[in-house]
C-alpha positions as CSV (number, residue, x, y, z in Angstrom):
1,M,9.5,3.9,-11.8
2,P,8.6,4.1,-8.1
3,F,9.1,7.4,-6.3
4,A,12.4,7.7,-4.4
5,L,13.2,10.3,-1.8
6,I,16.8,10.3,-3.1
7,L,17.4,9.2,-6.7
8,P,20.0,6.4,-7.2
9,A,22.2,8.7,-9.2
10,S,22.5,11.1,-6.3
11,R,23.7,8.6,-3.7
12,P,27.3,8.4,-5.0
13,L,27.5,12.2,-5.1
14,I,26.3,12.3,-1.5
15,A,28.8,9.7,-0.4
16,E,31.7,11.5,-2.2
17,A,30.9,14.9,-0.6
18,G,33.6,15.7,1.9
19,S,36.0,13.2,0.4
20,D,39.6,14.2,-0.4
21,D,39.1,12.2,-3.7
22,A,36.4,14.5,-5.0
23,R,37.5,16.4,-8.1
24,P,36.6,20.1,-8.4
25,V,36.1,19.7,-12.1
26,E,33.0,17.5,-11.3
27,A,31.6,20.0,-8.8
28,D,29.2,22.0,-11.0
29,R,27.7,18.8,-12.5
30,A,27.4,17.2,-9.0
31,A,25.8,20.2,-7.4
32,A,23.4,20.6,-10.3
33,A,22.3,17.0,-10.1
34,L,21.8,17.1,-6.3
35,R,19.8,20.3,-6.6
36,A,17.7,18.9,-9.4
37,D,17.0,15.9,-7.2
38,F,15.9,18.0,-4.2
39,E,13.9,20.5,-6.3
40,R,11.7,17.9,-8.0
41,W,8.1,18.9,-8.2
42,S,7.1,15.5,-6.9
43,R,9.0,16.2,-3.6
44,W,7.3,19.5,-3.3
45,G,3.9,18.0,-3.9
46,L,4.5,15.3,-1.3
47,G,5.5,18.0,1.2
48,I,2.1,19.7,0.6
49,L,0.4,16.4,1.0
50,G,2.3,15.6,4.2
51,F,1.5,19.0,5.7
52,A,-2.2,18.6,4.9
53,L,-2.3,15.1,6.5
54,A,-0.4,16.2,9.6
55,A,-2.2,19.5,10.2
56,G,-5.7,18.1,9.2
57,G,-5.3,14.9,11.1
58,A,-4.0,16.6,14.2
59,F,-6.7,19.3,14.2
60,V,-9.5,16.7,14.0
61,A,-7.9,14.3,16.5
62,V,-7.1,16.9,19.1
63,G,-10.4,18.8,18.5
64,L,-12.5,15.7,19.0
65,I,-10.6,14.7,22.1
66,E,-11.0,18.1,23.7
67,T,-14.6,18.3,22.7
68,V,-15.4,15.0,24.4
69,R,-13.3,16.0,27.5
70,M,-15.1,19.4,27.9
71,L,-18.5,17.8,27.5
72,G,-17.6,15.4,30.2
73,G,-19.4,12.5,28.6
74,T,-18.3,9.1,27.4
75,P,-17.1,9.1,23.7
76,A,-19.3,7.2,21.4
77,G,-17.9,4.4,19.2
78,S,-18.0,6.6,16.1
79,D,-16.0,9.3,18.0
80,L,-13.3,6.8,18.9
81,V,-13.1,5.5,15.4
82,A,-12.8,9.1,14.1
83,I,-10.1,9.9,16.6
84,V,-8.1,6.8,15.8
85,V,-8.3,7.5,12.0
86,A,-7.3,11.1,12.5
87,V,-4.3,10.1,14.6
88,V,-3.2,7.6,12.0
89,V,-3.6,10.2,9.3
90,A,-1.6,12.8,11.3
91,L,1.2,10.4,12.1
92,A,1.4,9.4,8.4
93,G,1.7,13.1,7.5
94,V,4.4,13.7,10.2
95,A,6.3,10.6,9.0
96,L,6.2,11.9,5.4
97,L,7.4,15.3,6.4
98,V,10.3,13.9,8.5
99,L,11.4,11.7,5.6
100,L,11.3,14.6,3.2
101,W,13.3,16.8,5.6
102,W,15.9,14.1,6.3
103,S,16.5,13.3,2.6
104,G,16.4,16.9,1.7
105,R,19.0,17.8,4.3
106,R,21.3,15.1,2.9
107,L,20.9,16.3,-0.7
108,L,21.4,19.9,0.1
109,S,24.3,19.5,2.5
110,A,26.1,17.6,-0.2
111,A,25.0,20.1,-2.9
112,A,26.4,23.0,-0.9
113,W,29.6,21.2,-0.3
114,W,30.0,20.6,-4.1
115,M,29.2,24.2,-4.8
116,R,32.0,25.4,-2.5
117,L,34.6,22.9,-3.8
118,P,35.8,24.8,-6.9
119,Y,36.6,27.8,-4.7
120,T,38.0,26.0,-1.7
121,R,40.2,23.5,-3.6
122,G,40.0,24.3,-7.3
123,G,41.3,27.8,-7.3
124,R,38.3,29.3,-9.0
125,Q,38.1,33.1,-8.4
126,R,35.3,34.6,-6.4
127,R,33.7,37.6,-8.0
128,A,31.4,40.4,-6.8
129,G,28.6,39.2,-9.0
130,G,28.4,36.1,-6.9
131,W,26.3,38.0,-4.3
132,L,23.6,38.7,-6.9
133,Q,23.6,35.1,-8.2
134,A,23.1,33.8,-4.7
135,R,20.0,35.9,-4.3
136,T,18.4,35.5,-7.7
137,V,18.1,31.8,-7.1
138,N,15.1,32.6,-4.9
139,F,13.2,33.5,-8.1
140,E,13.8,30.2,-9.8
141,P,10.3,28.6,-10.1
142,R,11.1,25.4,-8.1
143,V,12.8,27.5,-5.3
144,F,10.2,30.2,-5.3
145,A,7.4,27.7,-5.0
146,R,9.0,26.4,-1.8
147,I,9.4,29.9,-0.4
148,V,5.7,30.5,-1.1
149,T,4.5,27.4,0.7
150,A,7.0,28.0,3.5
151,T,5.5,31.5,4.0
152,L,2.0,30.1,3.9
153,A,2.9,27.5,6.5
154,L,4.4,30.1,8.8
155,L,1.2,32.3,8.4
156,I,-0.9,29.3,9.4
157,A,1.5,28.9,12.4
158,V,1.0,32.5,13.4
159,G,-2.8,32.1,13.1
160,G,-2.9,28.9,15.2
161,I,-0.6,30.3,17.9
162,A,-2.5,33.6,18.0
163,L,-5.8,31.7,18.5
164,F,-4.2,29.6,21.2
165,V,-2.9,32.7,23.1
166,R,-6.3,34.5,22.7
167,D,-8.1,31.5,24.2
168,L,-5.7,31.4,27.1
169,I,-6.7,35.0,27.9
170,E,-10.4,34.8,27.2
171,G,-11.0,31.2,28.2
172,P,-10.2,27.9,26.5
173,T,-12.5,26.2,24.0
174,S,-12.6,22.8,22.4
175,M,-10.5,24.2,19.6
176,T,-7.7,25.8,21.7
177,A,-5.4,22.8,21.8
178,A,-6.2,21.9,18.1
179,A,-5.2,25.4,17.0
180,A,-2.0,25.2,18.9
181,T,-1.2,21.8,17.3
182,V,-1.8,23.1,13.8
183,G,0.4,26.1,14.7
184,I,3.2,23.9,15.7
185,V,2.9,21.8,12.5
186,G,2.9,25.0,10.4
187,A,5.9,26.5,12.2
188,V,8.0,23.3,11.9
189,S,7.1,22.8,8.2
190,G,7.8,26.4,7.3
191,I,11.1,26.5,9.1
192,G,12.1,23.2,7.4
193,Q,11.4,24.6,3.9
194,I,13.1,27.9,4.5
195,G,16.1,26.0,5.9
196,G,16.4,24.1,2.6
197,V,16.3,27.3,0.6
198,M,18.9,28.8,2.9
199,R,21.2,25.9,2.3
200,I,21.1,26.5,-1.4
201,V,21.8,30.2,-0.9
202,S,24.6,29.4,1.5
203,G,26.3,27.1,-1.1
204,L,26.0,29.7,-3.9
205,S,27.3,32.5,-1.6
206,E,30.7,30.9,-1.8
207,R,31.0,32.8,-5.1
208,D,30.9,36.2,-3.2
209,P,34.3,37.4,-1.9
210,L,32.7,39.9,0.5
211,W,30.4,37.3,2.1
212,V,33.3,34.8,2.5
213,R,35.4,37.4,4.2
214,I,32.6,38.3,6.6
215,R,31.9,34.6,7.3
216,S,35.6,33.9,7.9
217,G,35.8,36.9,10.3
218,V,32.8,35.7,12.3
219,I,34.0,32.1,12.5
220,G,37.5,33.2,13.4
221,R,36.4,35.1,16.5
C-alpha cells in the first residue's frame, strides 16, 4: 500500500469535524483514529528525512555559493552541478516538510475538535484528573519521540543562529550564511513539531475544568 499523508479512513472524520451532525458518541473513536494517523512512525521518519534533506541541501548550496563569491573566481562546472543538486535536494526536503505540516495540521485540528465534542455537546463531566491526563500524553512513545526531535531541531537552530551572530561580530566567513540557513530550517521544523504536540495537549485539556475556566476567562476579556 503506498504511503498517504492522510489515510483514507481519516478524511471523513476531518470533513465531519465542526459539523452539527457529528455525534458525541463517536468522538472518542474519531479522535483516536485521527491521532493514530498523525502519530504514525512513518510520518515521523519522513519528517526526519525532510529535515535532513532541507538542512543538508541548504547548507551545501549556500556554503558553495558563498565560497565562490568570497574567492571572487568563476565557478567551475562541477561547482555549478553541485550547487544545482544541493538546491534541488533542499527544495525537496522543504516540500516534504510543508506537506507533513499541512496534513498534520488538518489531522490534529480535527482530532482536537473531536476530543472537545463530548464536553461541549455531549454533557460529559470534566474532572480534575483531566489536567494530569493532558500532560502524561507527552510521555507516550510516539509523542515523546516528536518532542525529542523538535528539541534537537531547536538546538540546531540555536547553534546555527549563534554562529551567524558570532560571524557578524568577528567577520563573515563562507559558512556564515549557510549556518543561518540551517538555523532557520531548524527553528521552523522544531516549532512545527512542538505545535503539533501542543494541539494534542490542547484537545485533551478540555477534560480539565480549571483549564477550561481559565481559557474562558481569557477569551471573554
